[in-house]
Each structure stands twice: as structure tokens, then as C-alpha cells.
ZARONU-338016 format. One line per 3 residues: for each residue x, y, z of C-alpha. Coordinates in Angstrom, 2 decimals. Layout:
X,Y,Z; ...
This chain:
-18.34,-20.84,32.02; -20.94,-20.98,29.23; -18.25,-21.88,26.76
-20.46,-23.07,23.97; -22.73,-20.63,22.08; -25.07,-21.27,19.19
-26.30,-18.42,17.05; -29.22,-19.02,14.63; -29.75,-16.72,11.71
-32.35,-16.73,8.98; -31.57,-14.51,6.09; -34.63,-12.47,5.44
-33.65,-9.63,3.25; -30.34,-8.27,1.99; -27.36,-8.77,4.21
-28.21,-6.99,7.42; -29.22,-9.96,9.61; -26.29,-12.14,8.58
-23.91,-9.24,8.80; -24.83,-8.57,12.45; -24.75,-12.32,13.36
-21.31,-12.75,11.64; -19.79,-9.72,13.49; -21.19,-10.99,16.77
-20.06,-14.62,16.24; -16.54,-13.70,15.44; -16.26,-11.19,18.25
-17.53,-13.73,20.77; -14.85,-16.17,19.57; -11.90,-13.72,19.28
-12.47,-11.53,22.29; -14.36,-13.70,24.76; -12.98,-17.14,24.04
-16.39,-18.66,23.25; -16.84,-21.71,21.03; -19.36,-20.31,18.60
-21.48,-22.19,16.06; -23.29,-20.01,13.50; -26.23,-21.64,12.01
-27.28,-20.00,8.69; -30.11,-20.98,6.30; -28.50,-19.27,3.35
-24.69,-19.55,3.18; -24.58,-17.82,-0.17; -25.46,-14.63,1.71
-22.51,-15.00,4.02; -19.84,-15.61,1.33; -19.72,-11.93,0.13
-19.23,-10.74,3.72; -16.59,-13.41,4.42; -15.06,-14.68,1.18
-13.47,-17.65,2.98; -16.91,-19.30,3.24; -17.79,-22.13,0.84
-21.58,-22.27,0.53; -21.34,-25.86,-0.66; -20.09,-27.09,2.73
-22.49,-28.06,5.50; -19.85,-27.44,8.18; -16.68,-25.28,8.06
-14.66,-22.87,10.08; -13.74,-19.22,9.50; -12.34,-16.53,11.89
-12.51,-18.93,14.82; -16.27,-19.69,14.24; -17.84,-22.94,13.23
-20.32,-22.32,10.50; -23.23,-24.68,9.89; -25.85,-24.91,7.23
-29.28,-24.64,8.85; -31.30,-27.10,6.72; -34.83,-28.32,6.91
-33.76,-31.82,8.21; -32.14,-30.34,11.27; -30.43,-32.92,13.53
-29.41,-32.01,17.09; -25.88,-33.14,17.90; -25.22,-30.80,20.84
-27.11,-28.12,22.74; -25.07,-25.05,23.56; -24.81,-23.28,26.89
-26.18,-20.07,25.35; -28.50,-20.01,22.37; -29.09,-16.80,20.44
-32.21,-16.65,18.32; -31.42,-13.67,16.15; -34.34,-11.43,15.36
-37.11,-13.93,16.28; -36.00,-16.45,13.60; -37.68,-19.33,15.55
-35.41,-22.21,16.54; -35.84,-25.71,15.10; -38.45,-27.57,17.20
-36.05,-30.51,17.65; -33.50,-28.19,19.10; -35.96,-26.51,21.55
-37.03,-29.99,22.75; -33.38,-30.95,23.28; -32.88,-27.70,25.22
-35.74,-28.69,27.58; -34.13,-32.04,28.18; -30.75,-30.68,29.42
-30.01,-31.19,33.17; -28.78,-27.55,33.27; -31.10,-25.37,31.29
-29.30,-23.28,28.69; -29.62,-19.54,28.45; -31.99,-18.63,25.57
-31.71,-15.12,24.06; -33.79,-13.46,21.47; -31.54,-10.79,19.96
-33.85,-8.00,18.87; -33.60,-5.32,16.17; -32.06,-2.02,17.09
-34.31,0.95,18.02; -33.84,4.21,19.78; -37.41,4.23,21.00
-37.78,4.67,24.73; -39.85,1.46,25.23; -36.83,-0.65,24.35
-35.14,0.36,27.60; -37.99,-1.09,29.61; -38.24,-4.31,27.49
-34.50,-5.11,27.50; -33.83,-8.28,29.44; -37.50,-9.24,29.84
-38.21,-12.95,30.43; -40.75,-14.97,28.46; -41.47,-18.50,29.81
-42.15,-21.14,27.17; -45.84,-22.09,27.25; -45.21,-25.86,27.45
-41.54,-26.49,28.25; -39.40,-25.61,31.34; -37.56,-22.93,29.37
-37.31,-19.17,29.52; -36.42,-16.85,26.75; -34.93,-13.39,27.39
-35.21,-10.40,25.05; -31.97,-8.57,24.43; -32.23,-5.17,22.83
-29.35,-3.33,21.24; -29.56,0.36,21.91; -28.17,3.82,22.57
-28.51,3.94,26.42; -26.96,2.16,29.39; -30.38,0.56,29.92
-30.09,-1.50,26.72; -27.56,-3.97,25.37; -25.41,-1.43,23.54
-23.98,-1.70,20.00; -21.64,-4.16,18.35; -18.08,-2.71,18.64
-14.91,-4.69,18.44; -11.92,-4.00,20.68; -9.35,-1.74,18.94
-11.91,-0.54,16.41; -11.26,3.17,17.01; -7.48,2.75,16.97
-7.64,1.08,13.60; -10.11,3.65,12.30; -7.93,6.57,13.32
-4.85,4.91,11.92; -6.20,4.58,8.34; -8.74,7.50,8.12
-7.88,9.84,5.29; -7.39,13.58,6.08; -10.04,16.00,4.77
-9.40,17.54,1.37; -11.25,19.47,-1.31; -12.75,16.25,-2.80
-16.04,15.28,-1.13; -16.12,11.50,-0.93; -19.52,9.91,-0.35
-20.66,6.35,0.03; -24.17,5.58,-1.23; -25.75,2.55,0.45
-29.58,2.90,0.00; -32.82,1.13,-0.80; -34.46,1.60,-4.19
-37.19,3.64,-2.43; -34.75,6.55,-1.74; -35.56,9.75,-3.78
-32.37,9.24,-5.71; -33.23,11.09,-8.94; -33.87,14.33,-7.05
-30.67,13.90,-4.99; -28.63,13.29,-8.19; -29.92,16.48,-9.63
-28.79,18.36,-6.53; -25.42,16.52,-6.63; -24.90,17.65,-10.23
-24.88,21.27,-8.94; -22.13,20.74,-6.46; -19.59,23.61,-6.45
-16.73,21.25,-5.31; -15.55,17.90,-6.76; -17.45,14.85,-5.49
-16.53,11.12,-5.64; -19.58,8.91,-4.90; -19.02,5.23,-4.36
-21.99,3.09,-5.33; -22.14,-0.54,-3.90; -23.80,-3.31,-6.00
-27.34,-4.54,-5.46; -30.15,-2.07,-4.78; -27.89,1.05,-4.72
-26.35,0.37,-8.04; -29.66,-0.71,-9.57; -31.22,2.58,-8.40
-28.47,4.68,-9.90; -28.65,2.71,-13.16; -32.38,3.30,-13.39
-31.82,7.03,-13.01; -28.72,7.54,-15.22; -28.66,4.49,-17.57
-25.66,2.40,-18.49; -23.22,0.79,-16.09; -21.10,3.78,-15.02
-19.00,5.47,-13.99; -21.15,8.55,-14.43; -20.20,12.23,-14.46
-22.65,14.88,-13.28; -21.02,18.20,-13.32; -18.15,18.02,-10.79
-19.70,14.86,-9.34; -18.44,11.43,-10.37; -20.30,8.25,-9.39
-18.34,4.99,-9.46; -19.64,1.43,-9.00; -18.01,-0.61,-6.29
-17.50,-4.35,-6.09; -19.16,-6.03,-3.11; -16.96,-5.38,-0.01
-16.42,-7.77,2.84; -17.43,-6.33,6.17; -14.03,-5.03,7.23
-13.36,-3.41,3.87; -16.77,-1.76,4.05; -15.92,-0.34,7.40
-12.72,1.25,5.84; -14.83,2.74,3.08; -16.98,4.47,5.74
-13.87,5.75,7.48; -12.57,7.13,4.25; -15.67,9.03,3.19
-16.84,12.48,4.44; -20.51,11.51,4.21; -22.02,8.05,4.29
-25.56,7.16,3.21; -26.51,3.97,5.08; -29.50,1.82,5.62
-31.15,-0.85,7.79; -29.10,-1.67,10.93; -25.57,-2.98,10.30
-24.34,-0.17,8.14; -26.20,2.28,10.34; -24.20,1.26,13.32
-20.95,1.10,11.41; -21.46,4.62,10.12; -21.78,5.86,13.73
-18.51,4.17,14.66; -16.89,5.87,11.67; -17.42,9.23,13.48
-18.37,10.82,10.12; -21.67,12.57,9.06; -24.18,9.99,7.78
-27.72,9.82,6.37; -29.77,6.82,7.48; -32.53,5.17,5.49
-34.62,3.02,7.82; -36.10,-0.29,6.63; -39.71,0.39,5.59
-42.31,-1.13,7.94; -46.10,-1.38,7.90; -48.04,1.68,8.97
-44.81,3.75,8.71; -43.50,2.36,11.97; -39.98,2.98,10.62
-40.67,6.71,10.79; -41.18,6.43,14.56; -37.81,4.75,14.76
-36.37,7.54,12.71; -37.86,10.27,14.90; -36.71,8.53,18.08
-33.11,8.37,16.81; -33.00,11.91,15.58; -34.26,13.10,18.92
-31.34,11.37,20.65; -28.80,12.08,17.96; -29.50,15.79,17.59
-29.27,16.57,21.34; -26.39,19.04,21.72; -26.29,19.91,18.06
-26.87,23.65,17.28; -30.25,24.57,15.94; -29.34,25.23,12.33
-27.28,22.06,11.95; -29.98,20.00,13.70; -32.62,21.40,11.39
-30.60,20.60,8.27; -29.82,17.02,9.47; -33.45,16.37,10.36
-34.77,17.70,7.06; -32.37,15.55,5.02; -33.13,12.35,6.98
-36.85,12.98,6.67; -36.77,13.69,2.94; -34.56,10.59,2.31
-37.03,8.38,4.27; -40.26,9.77,2.86; -39.36,10.09,-0.81
-39.68,13.85,-1.02; -37.19,16.02,-2.89; -34.04,16.16,-0.78
-32.41,18.87,-2.86; -33.00,21.84,-0.54; -32.18,19.84,2.51
-28.93,18.56,0.91; -27.78,22.06,0.23; -28.51,23.07,3.78
-26.79,20.01,5.07; -23.65,20.75,3.13; -23.63,24.29,4.45
-23.74,22.96,8.03; -21.26,20.10,7.32; -18.47,21.37,9.59
-20.75,21.42,12.62; -22.35,18.11,11.63; -18.87,16.56,11.29
-17.86,17.69,14.75; -21.07,16.35,16.17; -20.68,12.92,14.45
-17.22,12.53,15.97; -18.47,13.45,19.42; -21.51,11.21,19.10
-19.25,8.28,18.20; -17.17,8.88,21.31; -20.18,9.20,23.50
-21.62,5.88,22.41; -18.30,4.23,22.99; -18.42,5.00,26.67
-21.11,2.24,26.99; -20.21,-1.54,27.00; -20.28,-3.11,23.58
-23.09,-5.55,22.72; -20.99,-8.69,22.74; -19.66,-7.94,26.22
-23.14,-7.00,27.33; -24.44,-10.39,26.15; -21.67,-12.28,27.88
-22.23,-10.48,31.15; -26.07,-10.72,30.92; -25.87,-14.48,30.20
-23.33,-15.14,33.03; -25.86,-13.73,35.41; -28.48,-16.35,34.29
-26.60,-19.41,35.51
């Protein structure tokens, strides 16, 4: 039955890795009846996403998940039936040795980062035998096609989204979740020229620091008809509701990128910067998939804004074109969300994949 699952997560940067692991852990527990332990090396990073967490505790429970501090003096008390090594975080050596000593070998999964690049389809599910031990690791790729593992999506998500989503009005609400490398000063100048009222929500951390660097002070700020308001840090479910409420969402990395697509609203994605501009290949691959079926003018505006936002060039002209095409882009975002939802969600895909490895 593969009842016991262990998920290992190292917090590398910001909250993306732990956000994905926390969403996955609680979904496996709530929807699939798994007994999940989430091992985290930095519990302070989990607390903002789940305020019930106490970083001082080495072991606790929240949302049906057992949460463990992953410390340097790791001691093995039980090996799970399924082990998820999130984003190549490297399991403790003692745990790997204990896995090899089990009479029934556990299923070992390396949960990879999301990409729309075509090569991920061919690499999804690939096996990698351990060089010394009688263990096999399988690579599991989230993705946008039936040949990949799909995207994290909880049961009932769309029903809840549609129940609380705000109707469109004259006020243009925007959420701004970006890295400090975004060309924010140029975008703010374009925002100041908005012909309609704008309310821009600015989360703490890098987005708020970037706005402060451009505008000074602690906000709120008024730029013409645009008002920018700092937000407190939102737990995951509250952040989802912010995305549902806004007409345009600026997102980054992986977790907020996926959640913006489930919101069914127009979004602008900033990819995490990688060496040799590898993130731009990811950006292009996604745009090629995402813009299929979108009319030429709207697709051109969307591509131009994504590219400017990710390369640091002035996004002002592209922003104005994007707003002019916003009705078409809005319809496309809703259709895209529905299209993605026809595929199995990632948690279900993992459960089914692992069941086949018994």
C-alpha cells in the first residue's frame, strides 16, 4: 500500500522549494491517506507558509503531516515505503544505507524542477541505479504534457477559486511577486501613466525591497492613478486567494508560477536566473506552449512583456501593448487553466507511479 512517505527538503533560496514540498505533503496526507513525514533543514522558512509550525520543535504535526527538523546529526528511526528527494537535495548517508538494508526496497524519487522544455518528457520516469548499493532512483518531472508528472493541484481547487473570485471592475488589481532583478523602475514609470485606477499589492521580501529602492519610504505609494500597497506575508492558501482576486499577477520561480496558472488570470512570469541564461530557454519553451492558440497580436504582446521582464529591458512599451490586449489574454488564461486541469495532478501522478514500482 506504500502507506509511509518521507519527503526531504533543503531550503536553498526564498520559499519556492519548501512551498512545493509543503503543498505536496499535505495533499498526499489529505487526499491519498498517506502517512507523510516532511524533513526540513530550515523550519523558520516553513512557518510563514504554515503559521501553526513552531521552528523550535524537532517534531510536530500540522495539516495531517508529521514535520521533522532535518539536522546534521540525522538518526534513522524508520525508512518509509516511498522517499522523495526534492530537487536533488541529497539524502542523509545514514538514511540511504538504511534504505539498502530493507528487505523490500523502498521507492526512491528525485522530484525535479518544473520546465516546459521538450527533453523533460523523455527524461520523466528515468531510472538511475545507485553506483554501490542495490537501490534505484527515479526522476519525476512536473510538466505541462501527459508525458510528464503534471502540476500540483488540490481536489476542489477550482470550485473554491470560482466561489471567491471577485467580479471584474474598473479598478485594475495587480499582485507583484518578483526578484530584485526585474526592471521595476521602468515598469513603475509606465504604471504611473495608467488611464484607469490601479491597486498593486506588494509582498514582503524582495518585491517590497525593490519597490522601496525605487520609490523610497515604506509605502503605500501613489503614482498617478496607481496605488502600491505593502502586504504582510501570506500563508499559502491566502496567497492563492490574492491571485484569484487580482486581474494580473506578476509571479516568479515555480510555486507562484503554477498557482498563477490555476488562478486562470493573466500573469507575468519571472524565471529564476540560471548560469549561461539557461532560464531564458525555459522561458521560451513555456511561451511556445502557452501562446499556442492565442491570436497574433495578443501573443506578441505577451511574449514581449515576459521577455522584457526577464532580461531587464524597459517593459513600458510591452506593458501598454499587454494592457491593450488584456481581454484576449484574460480569455486565454482561463482556457489555459482549464486545459492543464484535464491532466492528472502531480500528487496523484506520484502515487500512481510509485504504486507501479512495487
